[in-house]
Short mmCIF file of the C-alpha atoms (twelve columns), coordinates in Angstrom:
data_MODEL
# 
_entry.id   MODEL 
# 
loop_
_atom_site.group_PDB 
_atom_site.id 
_atom_site.type_symbol 
_atom_site.label_atom_id 
_atom_site.label_alt_id 
_atom_site.label_comp_id 
_atom_site.label_asym_id 
_atom_site.label_seq_id 
_atom_site.Cartn_x 
_atom_site.Cartn_y 
_atom_site.Cartn_z 
_atom_site.pdbx_PDB_model_num 
ATOM 1   C CA . MET A 1   5.854  -46.953 18.859  1 
ATOM 2   C CA . THR A 2   8.202  -44.326 20.206  1 
ATOM 3   C CA . ARG A 3   10.406 -42.572 17.660  1 
ATOM 4   C CA . LYS A 4   13.828 -41.032 18.211  1 
ATOM 5   C CA . THR A 5   15.575 -38.399 16.143  1 
ATOM 6   C CA . TYR A 6   19.319 -38.363 15.498  1 
ATOM 7   C CA . GLN A 7   21.599 -35.861 13.835  1 
ATOM 8   C CA . VAL A 8   24.442 -37.672 12.109  1 
ATOM 9   C CA . ILE A 9   27.655 -36.316 10.655  1 
ATOM 10  C CA . VAL A 10  29.460 -38.613 8.215   1 
ATOM 11  C CA . ARG A 11  32.967 -37.696 7.124   1 
ATOM 12  C CA . GLY A 12  34.767 -39.366 4.266   1 
ATOM 13  C CA . LYS A 13  37.284 -38.986 1.505   1 
ATOM 14  C CA . PHE A 14  36.692 -38.884 -2.198  1 
ATOM 15  C CA . ALA A 15  38.113 -41.861 -4.046  1 
ATOM 16  C CA . SER A 16  40.777 -41.114 -6.624  1 
ATOM 17  C CA . LEU A 17  39.379 -38.357 -8.876  1 
ATOM 18  C CA . SER A 18  39.850 -38.079 -12.620 1 
ATOM 19  C CA . HIS A 19  40.326 -34.663 -14.213 1 
ATOM 20  C CA . GLU A 20  36.687 -34.768 -15.386 1 
ATOM 21  C CA . GLN A 21  35.380 -35.636 -11.916 1 
ATOM 22  C CA . ARG A 22  37.501 -32.894 -10.351 1 
ATOM 23  C CA . ALA A 23  36.137 -30.372 -12.874 1 
ATOM 24  C CA . ALA A 24  32.553 -31.495 -12.170 1 
ATOM 25  C CA . LEU A 25  33.037 -31.107 -8.409  1 
ATOM 26  C CA . LEU A 26  34.545 -27.665 -8.896  1 
ATOM 27  C CA . ALA A 27  31.592 -26.644 -11.073 1 
ATOM 28  C CA . LYS A 28  29.176 -27.635 -8.269  1 
ATOM 29  C CA . ALA A 29  31.300 -26.403 -5.352  1 
ATOM 30  C CA . ASP A 30  29.134 -23.370 -4.559  1 
ATOM 31  C CA . GLU A 31  26.119 -25.655 -4.091  1 
ATOM 32  C CA . HIS A 32  28.109 -27.721 -1.576  1 
ATOM 33  C CA . ASP A 33  29.617 -24.931 0.500   1 
ATOM 34  C CA . VAL A 34  29.627 -25.420 4.271   1 
ATOM 35  C CA . PHE A 35  27.412 -22.349 4.684   1 
ATOM 36  C CA . ARG A 36  24.622 -24.191 2.844   1 
ATOM 37  C CA . ALA A 37  24.906 -27.240 5.090   1 
ATOM 38  C CA . GLY A 38  21.972 -28.357 7.126   1 
ATOM 39  C CA . PHE A 39  20.625 -31.377 8.903   1 
ATOM 40  C CA . THR A 40  17.815 -32.679 6.687   1 
ATOM 41  C CA . GLU A 41  16.315 -36.097 6.084   1 
ATOM 42  C CA . GLU A 42  17.824 -36.138 2.566   1 
ATOM 43  C CA . GLY A 43  21.159 -34.926 3.915   1 
ATOM 44  C CA . THR A 44  23.627 -32.381 2.588   1 
ATOM 45  C CA . VAL A 45  27.118 -32.922 1.220   1 
ATOM 46  C CA . THR A 46  29.769 -30.247 1.717   1 
ATOM 47  C CA . TYR A 47  33.368 -30.065 0.569   1 
ATOM 48  C CA . GLU A 48  36.082 -27.482 0.188   1 
ATOM 49  C CA . ARG A 49  36.809 -26.224 -3.293  1 
ATOM 50  C CA . SER A 50  40.499 -25.837 -2.495  1 
ATOM 51  C CA . LEU A 51  41.042 -29.409 -1.295  1 
ATOM 52  C CA . LEU A 52  38.680 -31.732 -3.150  1 
ATOM 53  C CA . SER A 53  39.916 -34.585 -1.006  1 
ATOM 54  C CA . SER A 54  37.277 -35.007 1.679   1 
ATOM 55  C CA . PHE A 55  33.598 -34.327 2.310   1 
ATOM 56  C CA . THR A 56  31.124 -34.026 5.153   1 
ATOM 57  C CA . PHE A 57  27.539 -35.280 5.021   1 
ATOM 58  C CA . ARG A 58  24.932 -34.096 7.535   1 
ATOM 59  C CA . CYS A 59  21.525 -35.683 7.965   1 
ATOM 60  C CA . VAL A 60  18.634 -36.380 10.289  1 
ATOM 61  C CA . VAL A 61  17.709 -40.011 10.869  1 
ATOM 62  C CA . ARG A 62  14.445 -40.993 12.511  1 
ATOM 63  C CA . ALA A 63  14.547 -44.313 14.304  1 
ATOM 64  C CA . SER A 64  12.444 -46.454 16.577  1 
ATOM 65  C CA . GLU A 65  13.216 -46.710 20.263  1 
ATOM 66  C CA . ASP A 66  14.601 -50.214 19.630  1 
ATOM 67  C CA . ASP A 67  17.108 -49.190 16.945  1 
ATOM 68  C CA . GLU A 68  20.727 -49.301 18.087  1 
ATOM 69  C CA . GLU A 69  23.104 -46.456 17.253  1 
ATOM 70  C CA . GLU A 70  24.888 -48.730 14.749  1 
ATOM 71  C CA . VAL A 71  21.642 -49.030 12.775  1 
ATOM 72  C CA . VAL A 72  21.201 -45.262 12.729  1 
ATOM 73  C CA . ILE A 73  24.797 -44.735 11.606  1 
ATOM 74  C CA . GLY A 74  24.395 -47.436 8.955   1 
ATOM 75  C CA . ARG A 75  21.393 -45.606 7.503   1 
ATOM 76  C CA . ALA A 76  23.260 -42.304 7.517   1 
ATOM 77  C CA . GLU A 77  26.310 -43.821 5.837   1 
ATOM 78  C CA . ALA A 78  24.092 -45.385 3.157   1 
ATOM 79  C CA . LEU A 79  22.555 -41.940 2.502   1 
ATOM 80  C CA . ALA A 80  26.032 -40.386 2.368   1 
ATOM 81  C CA . ALA A 81  27.287 -43.032 -0.066  1 
ATOM 82  C CA . ALA A 82  24.302 -42.459 -2.356  1 
ATOM 83  C CA . ALA A 83  24.740 -38.680 -2.221  1 
ATOM 84  C CA . VAL A 84  28.430 -38.862 -3.104  1 
ATOM 85  C CA . ARG A 85  27.768 -41.355 -5.901  1 
ATOM 86  C CA . GLY A 86  25.129 -38.896 -7.106  1 
ATOM 87  C CA . LEU A 87  27.936 -36.381 -7.573  1 
ATOM 88  C CA . GLY A 88  29.555 -38.861 -9.941  1 
ATOM 89  C CA . VAL A 89  32.458 -39.830 -7.684  1 
ATOM 90  C CA . GLY A 90  33.447 -42.623 -5.344  1 
ATOM 91  C CA . TYR A 91  34.235 -42.479 -1.634  1 
ATOM 92  C CA . ARG A 92  36.306 -44.183 1.055   1 
ATOM 93  C CA . ASP A 93  37.130 -44.030 4.771   1 
ATOM 94  C CA . LEU A 94  33.715 -43.143 6.198   1 
ATOM 95  C CA . THR A 95  33.558 -42.200 9.880   1 
ATOM 96  C CA . SER A 96  30.402 -41.090 11.647  1 
ATOM 97  C CA . VAL A 97  29.132 -39.561 14.838  1 
ATOM 98  C CA . SER A 98  25.506 -39.318 15.910  1 
ATOM 99  C CA . THR A 99  23.603 -37.275 18.475  1 
ATOM 100 C CA . ASP A 100 20.301 -38.427 19.943  1 
ATOM 101 C CA . LEU A 101 18.332 -35.177 19.926  1 
ATOM 102 C CA . ASP A 102 15.722 -36.565 22.295  1 
ATOM 103 C CA . SER A 103 18.305 -37.092 25.037  1 
ATOM 104 C CA . ILE A 104 19.572 -33.503 25.026  1 
ATOM 105 C CA . LYS A 105 18.559 -31.583 28.096  1 
ATOM 106 C CA . VAL A 106 18.181 -27.843 27.774  1 
ATOM 107 C CA . ARG A 107 19.073 -25.902 30.889  1 
ATOM 108 C CA . GLN A 108 17.025 -22.825 31.592  1 
ATOM 109 C CA . ARG A 109 18.944 -19.736 32.568  1 
ATOM 110 C CA . GLY A 110 18.280 -18.516 36.086  1 
ATOM 111 C CA . ARG A 111 17.061 -15.006 36.646  1 
# 
């Protein structure tokens, strides 16, 4: 069975944060800085210390040739939801975009 690889970016907003949740996010902010972001199968959550209103989740999703993009995005959003819940907070307003890495054509520079 042929496999495809997607990079998915999920953006969302934190649900209403209590003072304790805000303090916990601030304490972990360095671990979730954009410069530590990467596309991994587990995914990475990033957010800005100054805002604490929204987050970005980046991940790699492997899928079969038959999987539709909606399935891939659904898997990524489920991973994002679990990661944000793992931070001890809720989320809302998820939006996602995916890129099929196997369909990217690399142009060679001419000499």
